[in-house]
Backbone of each chain as nested JSON, in Angstrom:
{
  "chains": [
    {"id": "A", "residues": [
      {"number": 1, "name": "UNK", "atoms": {"N": [102.677, 119.269, -247.209], "CA": [103.965, 119.841, -246.982], "C": [103.791, 120.479, -245.547]}},
      {"number": 2, "name": "UNK", "atoms": {"N": [104.953, 120.309, -244.758], "CA": [105.018, 120.895, -243.38], "C": [105.889, 122.195, -243.369]}},
      {"number": 3, "name": "UNK", "atoms": {"N": [105.349, 123.28, -242.784], "CA": [106.002, 124.593, -242.808], "C": [105.871, 125.009, -241.354]}},
      {"number": 4, "name": "UNK", "atoms": {"N": [107.155, 125.487, -240.907], "CA": [107.241, 126.123, -239.476], "C": [107.507, 127.647, -239.674]}},
      {"number": 5, "name": "UNK", "atoms": {"N": [106.652, 128.296, -238.911], "CA": [106.795, 129.763, -238.879], "C": [107.209, 130.062, -237.446]}},
      {"number": 6, "name": "UNK", "atoms": {"N": [108.437, 130.686, -237.32], "CA": [108.93, 131.109, -236.007], "C": [108.882, 132.51, -235.902]}},
      {"number": 7, "name": "UNK", "atoms": {"N": [108.22, 133.088, -234.818], "CA": [108.025, 134.691, -234.714], "C": [108.554, 134.945, -233.232]}},
      {"number": 8, "name": "UNK", "atoms": {"N": [109.658, 135.767, -233.338], "CA": [110.372, 136.199, -232.162], "C": [110.349, 137.742, -232.05]}},
      {"number": 9, "name": "UNK", "atoms": {"N": [110.418, 138.232, -230.833], "CA": [110.496, 139.658, -230.573], "C": [111.835, 140.092, -231.236]}},
      {"number": 10, "name": "UNK", "atoms": {"N": [111.808, 141.262, -231.841], "CA": [113.14, 141.87, -232.394], "C": [114.095, 141.977, -231.372]}},
      {"number": 11, "name": "UNK", "atoms": {"N": [115.495, 141.805, -231.723], "CA": [116.501, 141.921, -230.75], "C": [116.454, 143.27, -230.005]}},
      {"number": 12, "name": "UNK", "atoms": {"N": [116.165, 144.311, -230.734], "CA": [116.215, 145.676, -230.111], "C": [114.984, 146.021, -229.186]}},
      {"number": 13, "name": "UNK", "atoms": {"N": [114.042, 145.031, -229.223], "CA": [112.777, 145.352, -228.412], "C": [112.837, 144.737, -227.014]}},
      {"number": 14, "name": "UNK", "atoms": {"N": [112.571, 145.311, -226.051], "CA": [112.393, 144.645, -224.688], "C": [111.363, 143.717, -224.609]}},
      {"number": 15, "name": "UNK", "atoms": {"N": [111.798, 142.489, -224.187], "CA": [110.69, 141.426, -224.122], "C": [110.43, 141.142, -222.587]}},
      {"number": 16, "name": "UNK", "atoms": {"N": [109.481, 141.864, -222.091], "CA": [109.109, 141.663, -220.615], "C": [108.807, 140.296, -220.197]}},
      {"number": 17, "name": "UNK", "atoms": {"N": [108.225, 139.512, -221.109], "CA": [107.859, 138.157, -220.76], "C": [109.053, 137.335, -220.772]}},
      {"number": 18, "name": "UNK", "atoms": {"N": [110.03, 137.656, -221.653], "CA": [111.362, 136.899, -221.464], "C": [112.038, 137.204, -220.249]}},
      {"number": 19, "name": "UNK", "atoms": {"N": [112.122, 138.52, -219.873], "CA": [112.694, 138.885, -218.526], "C": [112.161, 138.122, -217.264]}},
      {"number": 20, "name": "UNK", "atoms": {"N": [110.722, 137.981, -217.32], "CA": [110.158, 137.479, -216.234], "C": [110.474, 135.912, -216.257]}},
      {"number": 21, "name": "UNK", "atoms": {"N": [110.626, 135.331, -217.376], "CA": [110.918, 133.946, -217.422], "C": [112.36, 133.743, -217.035]}},
      {"number": 22, "name": "UNK", "atoms": {"N": [113.26, 134.608, -217.416], "CA": [114.64, 134.512, -216.965], "C": [114.798, 134.605, -215.489]}},
      {"number": 23, "name": "UNK", "atoms": {"N": [114.101, 135.541, -214.825], "CA": [114.13, 135.603, -213.403], "C": [113.623, 134.402, -212.702]}},
      {"number": 24, "name": "UNK", "atoms": {"N": [112.528, 133.782, -213.244], "CA": [111.904, 132.535, -212.791], "C": [112.866, 131.428, -212.827]}},
      {"number": 25, "name": "UNK", "atoms": {"N": [113.643, 131.377, -213.963], "CA": [114.626, 130.3, -214.216], "C": [115.697, 130.348, -213.12]}},
      {"number": 26, "name": "UNK", "atoms": {"N": [116.103, 131.605, -212.961], "CA": [117.222, 131.779, -211.87], "C": [116.756, 131.316, -210.483]}},
      {"number": 27, "name": "UNK", "atoms": {"N": [115.554, 131.545, -210.153], "CA": [115.035, 131.179, -208.841], "C": [114.673, 129.638, -208.894]}},
      {"number": 28, "name": "UNK", "atoms": {"N": [114.73, 129.025, -209.997], "CA": [114.537, 127.62, -210.005], "C": [115.651, 126.711, -210.422]}},
      {"number": 29, "name": "UNK", "atoms": {"N": [116.793, 127.369, -209.931], "CA": [118.047, 126.566, -209.82], "C": [118.82, 126.649, -211.092]}},
      {"number": 30, "name": "UNK", "atoms": {"N": [118.632, 127.674, -212.027], "CA": [119.364, 128.03, -213.18], "C": [120.069, 129.353, -213.038]}},
      {"number": 31, "name": "UNK", "atoms": {"N": [121.032, 129.599, -212.107], "CA": [121.468, 131.043, -211.921], "C": [122.202, 131.364, -213.149]}},
      {"number": 32, "name": "UNK", "atoms": {"N": [122.739, 130.506, -214.072], "CA": [123.396, 130.954, -215.248], "C": [122.595, 131.549, -216.311]}},
      {"number": 33, "name": "UNK", "atoms": {"N": [121.11, 131.513, -216.196], "CA": [120.371, 132.095, -217.218], "C": [120.7, 133.527, -217.546]}},
      {"number": 34, "name": "UNK", "atoms": {"N": [121.115, 133.888, -218.623], "CA": [121.531, 135.25, -219.013], "C": [120.476, 135.967, -219.713]}},
      {"number": 35, "name": "UNK", "atoms": {"N": [119.884, 135.405, -220.747], "CA": [118.846, 136.108, -221.33], "C": [117.765, 135.185, -221.884]}},
      {"number": 36, "name": "UNK", "atoms": {"N": [116.536, 135.52, -221.982], "CA": [115.573, 134.69, -222.452], "C": [114.627, 135.425, -223.376]}},
      {"number": 37, "name": "UNK", "atoms": {"N": [114.171, 134.975, -224.369], "CA": [113.297, 135.606, -225.43], "C": [112.076, 134.513, -225.76]}},
      {"number": 38, "name": "UNK", "atoms": {"N": [110.976, 135.033, -225.594], "CA": [109.825, 134.254, -225.8], "C": [109.041, 134.627, -227.021]}},
      {"number": 39, "name": "UNK", "atoms": {"N": [108.87, 133.663, -227.943], "CA": [108.216, 133.819, -229.227], "C": [107.172, 132.778, -229.468]}},
      {"number": 40, "name": "UNK", "atoms": {"N": [106.786, 132.665, -230.72], "CA": [105.859, 131.729, -231.041], "C": [106.285, 130.778, -232.112]}},
      {"number": 41, "name": "UNK", "atoms": {"N": [105.798, 129.608, -232.157], "CA": [106.202, 128.54, -233.255], "C": [104.844, 127.991, -233.771]}},
      {"number": 42, "name": "UNK", "atoms": {"N": [104.712, 128.293, -235.023], "CA": [103.419, 127.965, -235.682], "C": [103.804, 126.815, -236.69]}},
      {"number": 43, "name": "UNK", "atoms": {"N": [103.224, 125.736, -236.586], "CA": [103.369, 124.525, -237.435], "C": [102.148, 124.459, -238.42]}},
      {"number": 44, "name": "UNK", "atoms": {"N": [102.449, 124.598, -239.666], "CA": [101.306, 124.544, -240.685], "C": [101.528, 123.315, -241.522]}},
      {"number": 45, "name": "UNK", "atoms": {"N": [100.461, 122.515, -241.664], "CA": [100.389, 121.545, -242.777], "C": [99.588, 122.075, -243.912]}},
      {"number": 46, "name": "UNK", "atoms": {"N": [100.217, 122.087, -245.003], "CA": [99.459, 122.849, -246.218], "C": [99.777, 121.996, -247.538]}},
      {"number": 47, "name": "UNK", "atoms": {"N": [98.701, 122.039, -248.364], "CA": [98.812, 121.408, -249.649], "C": [99.262, 122.493, -250.626]}},
      {"number": 48, "name": "UNK", "atoms": {"N": [100.242, 122.272, -251.518], "CA": [100.769, 123.229, -252.483], "C": [101.073, 124.693, -251.949]}},
      {"number": 49, "name": "UNK", "atoms": {"N": [101.981, 124.648, -251.038], "CA": [102.33, 125.945, -250.396], "C": [102.98, 126.869, -251.442]}},
      {"number": 50, "name": "UNK", "atoms": {"N": [102.267, 128.062, -251.59], "CA": [102.818, 129.142, -252.36], "C": [103.784, 130.032, -251.431]}},
      {"number": 51, "name": "UNK", "atoms": {"N": [105.072, 130.005, -251.769], "CA": [106.068, 130.592, -250.869], "C": [105.767, 132.123, -250.617]}},
      {"number": 52, "name": "UNK", "atoms": {"N": [105.507, 132.774, -251.651], "CA": [105.307, 134.261, -251.511], "C": [104.068, 134.446, -250.631]}},
      {"number": 53, "name": "UNK", "atoms": {"N": [102.972, 133.649, -250.942], "CA": [101.804, 133.848, -250.086], "C": [102.059, 133.54, -248.658]}},
      {"number": 54, "name": "UNK", "atoms": {"N": [102.916, 132.52, -248.348], "CA": [103.132, 132.262, -246.913], "C": [103.915, 133.396, -246.232]}},
      {"number": 55, "name": "UNK", "atoms": {"N": [104.793, 133.973, -247.07], "CA": [105.554, 135.266, -246.54], "C": [104.572, 136.285, -246.231]}},
      {"number": 56, "name": "UNK", "atoms": {"N": [103.519, 136.479, -247.067], "CA": [102.532, 137.532, -246.936], "C": [101.74, 137.329, -245.604]}},
      {"number": 57, "name": "UNK", "atoms": {"N": [101.412, 135.922, -245.437], "CA": [100.578, 135.603, -244.183], "C": [101.451, 135.721, -242.987]}},
      {"number": 58, "name": "UNK", "atoms": {"N": [102.585, 135.293, -243.039], "CA": [103.486, 135.409, -241.9], "C": [103.69, 136.783, -241.418]}},
      {"number": 59, "name": "UNK", "atoms": {"N": [103.787, 137.702, -242.39], "CA": [104.072, 139.115, -242.05], "C": [102.722, 139.791, -241.6]}},
      {"number": 60, "name": "UNK", "atoms": {"N": [101.554, 139.517, -242.343], "CA": [100.445, 140.22, -242.108], "C": [99.503, 139.602, -240.978]}},
      {"number": 61, "name": "UNK", "atoms": {"N": [99.6, 138.298, -240.786], "CA": [98.645, 137.518, -239.968], "C": [99.365, 136.982, -238.703]}},
      {"number": 62, "name": "UNK", "atoms": {"N": [100.55, 136.517, -238.877], "CA": [101.234, 135.697, -237.717], "C": [102.112, 136.541, -236.941]}},
      {"number": 63, "name": "UNK", "atoms": {"N": [102.546, 137.612, -237.344], "CA": [103.461, 138.516, -236.66], "C": [103.134, 139.873, -236.612]}},
      {"number": 64, "name": "UNK", "atoms": {"N": [103.616, 140.711, -235.771], "CA": [103.53, 142.159, -235.695], "C": [104.83, 142.668, -236.124]}},
      {"number": 65, "name": "UNK", "atoms": {"N": [105.016, 143.159, -237.49], "CA": [106.346, 143.513, -237.961], "C": [107.023, 144.746, -237.274]}},
      {"number": 66, "name": "UNK", "atoms": {"N": [106.244, 145.415, -236.454], "CA": [106.711, 146.61, -235.657], "C": [107.757, 146.043, -234.579]}},
      {"number": 67, "name": "UNK", "atoms": {"N": [107.276, 144.956, -233.897], "CA": [108.041, 144.491, -232.868], "C": [108.584, 142.98, -232.969]}},
      {"number": 68, "name": "UNK", "atoms": {"N": [108.214, 142.297, -234.053], "CA": [108.547, 140.953, -234.161], "C": [109.239, 140.593, -235.512]}},
      {"number": 69, "name": "UNK", "atoms": {"N": [110.139, 139.695, -235.535], "CA": [110.74, 139.193, -236.778], "C": [110.057, 137.736, -236.944]}},
      {"number": 70, "name": "UNK", "atoms": {"N": [109.865, 137.266, -238.263], "CA": [109.558, 135.934, -238.573], "C": [110.499, 135.194, -239.317]}},
      {"number": 71, "name": "UNK", "atoms": {"N": [110.455, 133.894, -239.285], "CA": [111.243, 133.116, -240.067], "C": [110.474, 131.9, -240.469]}},
      {"number": 72, "name": "UNK", "atoms": {"N": [110.606, 131.492, -241.819], "CA": [109.874, 130.483, -242.268], "C": [110.79, 129.231, -242.615]}},
      {"number": 73, "name": "UNK", "atoms": {"N": [110.428, 128.123, -242.082], "CA": [111.327, 126.9, -242.323], "C": [110.312, 125.886, -243.113]}},
      {"number": 74, "name": "UNK", "atoms": {"N": [110.804, 125.609, -244.463], "CA": [110.116, 124.584, -245.256], "C": [110.664, 123.18, -244.953]}},
      {"number": 75, "name": "UNK", "atoms": {"N": [109.842, 122.22, -244.723], "CA": [110.465, 120.867, -244.419], "C": [110.114, 119.914, -245.562]}}
    ]},
    {"id": "B", "residues": [
      {"number": 1, "name": "UNK", "atoms": {"N": [126.077, 129.426, -223.874], "CA": [125.348, 128.423, -224.574], "C": [123.941, 128.726, -224.865]}},
      {"number": 2, "name": "UNK", "atoms": {"N": [123.583, 128.464, -226.09], "CA": [122.176, 128.742, -226.544], "C": [121.217, 127.579, -226.534]}},
      {"number": 3, "name": "UNK", "atoms": {"N": [120.124, 127.723, -226.053], "CA": [119.203, 126.514, -225.905], "C": [117.898, 127.006, -226.325]}},
      {"number": 4, "name": "UNK", "atoms": {"N": [117.239, 126.195, -227.133], "CA": [115.875, 126.521, -227.62], "C": [114.806, 125.556, -226.879]}},
      {"number": 5, "name": "UNK", "atoms": {"N": [113.838, 126.01, -226.356], "CA": [112.748, 125.128, -225.932], "C": [111.57, 125.364, -226.625]}},
      {"number": 6, "name": "UNK", "atoms": {"N": [111.008, 124.288, -227.382], "CA": [109.811, 124.399, -228.155], "C": [108.7, 123.816, -227.404]}},
      {"number": 7, "name": "UNK", "atoms": {"N": [107.536, 124.447, -227.162], "CA": [106.359, 123.956, -226.362], "C": [105.25, 124.036, -227.235]}},
      {"number": 8, "name": "UNK", "atoms": {"N": [104.683, 122.803, -227.647], "CA": [103.613, 122.651, -228.499], "C": [102.359, 121.96, -227.907]}},
      {"number": 9, "name": "UNK", "atoms": {"N": [101.168, 122.219, -228.293], "CA": [99.965, 121.56, -227.756], "C": [100.143, 120.011, -228.232]}},
      {"number": 10, "name": "UNK", "atoms": {"N": [99.804, 119.266, -227.258], "CA": [99.873, 117.651, -227.592], "C": [98.966, 117.414, -228.84]}},
      {"number": 11, "name": "UNK", "atoms": {"N": [99.385, 116.412, -229.641], "CA": [98.647, 116.156, -230.857], "C": [97.15, 115.722, -230.511]}},
      {"number": 12, "name": "UNK", "atoms": {"N": [96.973, 115.056, -229.387], "CA": [95.616, 114.577, -229.161], "C": [94.648, 115.722, -228.574]}},
      {"number": 13, "name": "UNK", "atoms": {"N": [95.232, 116.895, -228.266], "CA": [94.472, 117.913, -227.682], "C": [93.992, 118.955, -228.77]}},
      {"number": 14, "name": "UNK", "atoms": {"N": [92.75, 119.338, -228.75], "CA": [92.296, 120.39, -229.639], "C": [92.985, 121.677, -229.449]}},
      {"number": 15, "name": "UNK", "atoms": {"N": [93.44, 122.301, -230.486], "CA": [94.104, 123.585, -230.199], "C": [93.236, 124.754, -230.979]}},
      {"number": 16, "name": "UNK", "atoms": {"N": [92.392, 125.25, -230.2], "CA": [91.423, 126.289, -230.768], "C": [92.171, 127.4, -231.51]}},
      {"number": 17, "name": "UNK", "atoms": {"N": [93.336, 127.899, -230.91], "CA": [94.044, 128.916, -231.616], "C": [94.532, 128.549, -233.056]}},
      {"number": 18, "name": "UNK", "atoms": {"N": [94.93, 127.211, -233.007], "CA": [95.406, 126.71, -234.403], "C": [94.384, 126.584, -235.409]}},
      {"number": 19, "name": "UNK", "atoms": {"N": [93.16, 126.309, -234.912], "CA": [92.034, 126.195, -235.845], "C": [91.71, 127.708, -236.314]}},
      {"number": 20, "name": "UNK", "atoms": {"N": [91.611, 128.706, -235.377], "CA": [91.277, 129.959, -235.836], "C": [92.415, 130.443, -236.846]}},
      {"number": 21, "name": "UNK", "atoms": {"N": [93.675, 130.096, -236.62], "CA": [94.69, 130.613, -237.522], "C": [94.629, 129.957, -238.881]}},
      {"number": 22, "name": "UNK", "atoms": {"N": [94.259, 128.665, -238.898], "CA": [93.993, 127.957, -240.093], "C": [92.855, 128.517, -240.972]}},
      {"number": 23, "name": "UNK", "atoms": {"N": [91.656, 128.84, -240.28], "CA": [90.67, 129.465, -240.979], "C": [90.926, 130.859, -241.547]}},
      {"number": 24, "name": "UNK", "atoms": {"N": [91.755, 131.653, -240.795], "CA": [92.258, 132.916, -241.245], "C": [93.171, 132.775, -242.433]}},
      {"number": 25, "name": "UNK", "atoms": {"N": [94.013, 131.819, -242.439], "CA": [95.0, 131.549, -243.516], "C": [94.079, 131.214, -244.798]}},
      {"number": 26, "name": "UNK", "atoms": {"N": [93.139, 130.34, -244.603], "CA": [92.228, 130.067, -245.773], "C": [91.615, 131.17, -246.391]}},
      {"number": 27, "name": "UNK", "atoms": {"N": [91.23, 132.044, -245.53], "CA": [90.656, 133.358, -246.012], "C": [91.634, 134.38, -246.647]}},
      {"number": 28, "name": "UNK", "atoms": {"N": [92.858, 134.146, -246.241], "CA": [93.912, 135.153, -246.817], "C": [94.646, 134.509, -248.035]}},
      {"number": 29, "name": "UNK", "atoms": {"N": [93.939, 133.623, -248.8], "CA": [94.557, 133.207, -249.986], "C": [95.413, 132.032, -249.774]}},
      {"number": 30, "name": "UNK", "atoms": {"N": [95.189, 131.108, -248.866], "CA": [95.959, 129.85, -248.692], "C": [94.92, 128.782, -248.444]}},
      {"number": 31, "name": "UNK", "atoms": {"N": [94.14, 128.396, -249.463], "CA": [93.048, 127.488, -249.228], "C": [93.497, 126.04, -248.953]}},
      {"number": 32, "name": "UNK", "atoms": {"N": [94.8, 125.782, -249.241], "CA": [95.432, 124.493, -248.951], "C": [95.87, 124.301, -247.439]}},
      {"number": 33, "name": "UNK", "atoms": {"N": [95.63, 125.286, -246.659], "CA": [95.964, 125.066, -245.272], "C": [95.203, 123.998, -244.618]}},
      {"number": 34, "name": "UNK", "atoms": {"N": [95.874, 122.871, -244.172], "CA": [95.068, 121.692, -243.659], "C": [95.028, 121.706, -242.202]}},
      {"number": 35, "name": "UNK", "atoms": {"N": [96.108, 121.907, -241.504], "CA": [96.096, 122.09, -240.014], "C": [97.082, 122.997, -239.493]}},
      {"number": 36, "name": "UNK", "atoms": {"N": [96.911, 123.661, -238.524], "CA": [97.906, 124.644, -237.885], "C": [97.859, 124.4, -236.287]}},
      {"number": 37, "name": "UNK", "atoms": {"N": [99.066, 124.288, -235.839], "CA": [99.177, 124.272, -234.365], "C": [100.101, 125.493, -233.967]}},
      {"number": 38, "name": "UNK", "atoms": {"N": [99.672, 126.059, -232.828], "CA": [100.434, 127.23, -232.361], "C": [100.989, 126.928, -230.864]}},
      {"number": 39, "name": "UNK", "atoms": {"N": [102.324, 127.044, -230.92], "CA": [103.08, 126.745, -229.661], "C": [103.922, 127.979, -229.334]}},
      {"number": 40, "name": "UNK", "atoms": {"N": [104.923, 127.629, -228.544], "CA": [105.799, 128.725, -228.105], "C": [107.265, 128.288, -228.35]}},
      {"number": 41, "name": "UNK", "atoms": {"N": [108.05, 129.283, -228.641], "CA": [109.504, 129.071, -228.829], "C": [110.268, 129.959, -227.897]}},
      {"number": 42, "name": "UNK", "atoms": {"N": [111.047, 129.338, -226.904], "CA": [111.704, 130.063, -225.945], "C": [113.307, 130.016, -226.104]}},
      {"number": 43, "name": "UNK", "atoms": {"N": [113.782, 130.994, -226.368], "CA": [115.355, 130.975, -226.748], "C": [116.065, 131.403, -225.278]}},
      {"number": 44, "name": "UNK", "atoms": {"N": [116.934, 130.593, -224.895], "CA": [117.645, 130.798, -223.545], "C": [119.031, 130.882, -223.875]}},
      {"number": 45, "name": "UNK", "atoms": {"N": [119.679, 131.967, -223.293], "CA": [121.175, 132.07, -223.338], "C": [121.657, 131.781, -221.866]}},
      {"number": 46, "name": "UNK", "atoms": {"N": [122.38, 130.625, -221.713], "CA": [122.671, 130.253, -220.329], "C": [124.159, 129.874, -220.244]}},
      {"number": 47, "name": "UNK", "atoms": {"N": [124.691, 130.231, -219.107], "CA": [126.179, 129.776, -218.797], "C": [126.06, 128.538, -218.065]}},
      {"number": 48, "name": "UNK", "atoms": {"N": [126.839, 127.532, -218.519], "CA": [126.813, 126.19, -217.912], "C": [125.622, 125.625, -217.75]}},
      {"number": 49, "name": "UNK", "atoms": {"N": [124.883, 125.179, -218.821], "CA": [123.816, 124.584, -218.764], "C": [123.754, 123.211, -218.199]}},
      {"number": 50, "name": "UNK", "atoms": {"N": [122.878, 122.943, -217.062], "CA": [122.67, 121.666, -216.532], "C": [121.479, 121.077, -217.217]}},
      {"number": 51, "name": "UNK", "atoms": {"N": [121.767, 120.015, -217.965], "CA": [120.718, 119.426, -219.008], "C": [119.478, 118.905, -218.119]}},
      {"number": 52, "name": "UNK", "atoms": {"N": [119.778, 118.283, -217.044], "CA": [118.643, 117.691, -216.271], "C": [117.807, 118.829, -215.601]}},
      {"number": 53, "name": "UNK", "atoms": {"N": [118.477, 119.946, -215.183], "CA": [117.845, 121.195, -214.628], "C": [116.891, 121.766, -215.663]}},
      {"number": 54, "name": "UNK", "atoms": {"N": [117.519, 121.833, -216.865], "CA": [116.652, 122.491, -217.9], "C": [115.548, 121.615, -218.24]}},
      {"number": 55, "name": "UNK", "atoms": {"N": [115.638, 120.299, -218.158], "CA": [114.469, 119.458, -218.4], "C": [113.331, 119.724, -217.348]}},
      {"number": 56, "name": "UNK", "atoms": {"N": [113.848, 119.908, -216.042], "CA": [112.931, 120.208, -214.965], "C": [112.161, 121.491, -215.371]}},
      {"number": 57, "name": "UNK", "atoms": {"N": [112.918, 122.568, -215.63], "CA": [112.393, 123.945, -215.917], "C": [111.421, 123.803, -217.049]}},
      {"number": 58, "name": "UNK", "atoms": {"N": [111.75, 123.063, -218.102], "CA": [110.916, 123.099, -219.301], "C": [109.554, 122.4, -218.89]}},
      {"number": 59, "name": "UNK", "atoms": {"N": [109.573, 121.353, -217.931], "CA": [108.467, 120.603, -217.676], "C": [107.505, 121.502, -216.606]}},
      {"number": 60, "name": "UNK", "atoms": {"N": [108.228, 122.094, -215.662], "CA": [107.644, 122.737, -214.485], "C": [107.225, 124.194, -214.774]}},
      {"number": 61, "name": "UNK", "atoms": {"N": [108.019, 124.842, -215.498], "CA": [107.96, 126.24, -215.581], "C": [107.433, 126.786, -217.068]}},
      {"number": 62, "name": "UNK", "atoms": {"N": [107.941, 126.131, -218.008], "CA": [107.861, 126.659, -219.373], "C": [106.598, 125.925, -220.051]}},
      {"number": 63, "name": "UNK", "atoms": {"N": [106.123, 124.726, -219.601], "CA": [105.073, 124.082, -220.296], "C": [103.96, 123.607, -219.281]}},
      {"number": 64, "name": "UNK", "atoms": {"N": [102.878, 123.218, -219.769], "CA": [101.918, 122.554, -219.036], "C": [101.666, 121.16, -219.499]}},
      {"number": 65, "name": "UNK", "atoms": {"N": [102.259, 120.319, -218.709], "CA": [102.459, 118.85, -219.258], "C": [101.209, 118.033, -219.472]}},
      {"number": 66, "name": "UNK", "atoms": {"N": [100.097, 118.559, -218.968], "CA": [98.767, 117.992, -219.121], "C": [98.358, 118.084, -220.609]}},
      {"number": 67, "name": "UNK", "atoms": {"N": [98.726, 119.331, -221.234], "CA": [98.189, 119.662, -222.636], "C": [99.25, 119.881, -223.545]}},
      {"number": 68, "name": "UNK", "atoms": {"N": [100.569, 120.004, -223.093], "CA": [101.66, 120.42, -223.955], "C": [102.854, 119.444, -223.894]}},
      {"number": 69, "name": "UNK", "atoms": {"N": [103.488, 119.234, -225.033], "CA": [104.88, 118.612, -224.916], "C": [105.967, 119.613, -225.277]}},
      {"number": 70, "name": "UNK", "atoms": {"N": [107.096, 119.286, -224.689], "CA": [108.182, 120.253, -224.938], "C": [109.396, 119.528, -225.667]}},
      {"number": 71, "name": "UNK", "atoms": {"N": [110.253, 120.258, -226.223], "CA": [111.4, 119.739, -226.927], "C": [112.539, 120.674, -226.483]}},
      {"number": 72, "name": "UNK", "atoms": {"N": [113.785, 120.084, -226.23], "CA": [114.773, 121.09, -225.921], "C": [115.929, 120.847, -227.012]}},
      {"number": 73, "name": "UNK", "atoms": {"N": [116.39, 121.907, -227.698], "CA": [117.393, 121.8, -228.665], "C": [118.586, 122.598, -228.22]}},
      {"number": 74, "name": "UNK", "atoms": {"N": [119.704, 121.791, -227.955], "CA": [121.03, 122.471, -227.522], "C": [121.761, 122.97, -228.809]}},
      {"number": 75, "name": "UNK", "atoms": {"N": [122.337, 124.036, -228.84], "CA": [123.023, 124.445, -230.073], "C": [124.503, 124.699, -229.749]}}
    ]}
  ]
}
């Protein structure tokens, strides 16, 4: 079973890496870049995925819940 | 316009961060974790996205084409 976990900075949190990437995009010929947020994509191949356990792991291991939100996509 | 750029390590490249996360998952009650790959998810809000320009930026700025593949999702 393939599972994707997407971890993004919370909307209310300033993402300095995203701001730096946005400015670089503007200097590389994309002046319309309005906002950029940089997060992580974790692809997991797992046998017999326990959904509750995956949520625990996404919260405790893969993200920092103080500044990040996660989303789990089961495929 | 919202655009997502997903940057993942190439399949043929060893992903040590993914191996470390897989081992940690196994120790956190998910013994079925077979493989994990860790990449980046970049969300861009852009006015008047030029598709060819976005591909240039994804290749030159957001990824390292030697070890990573990128994928652009237009929403």
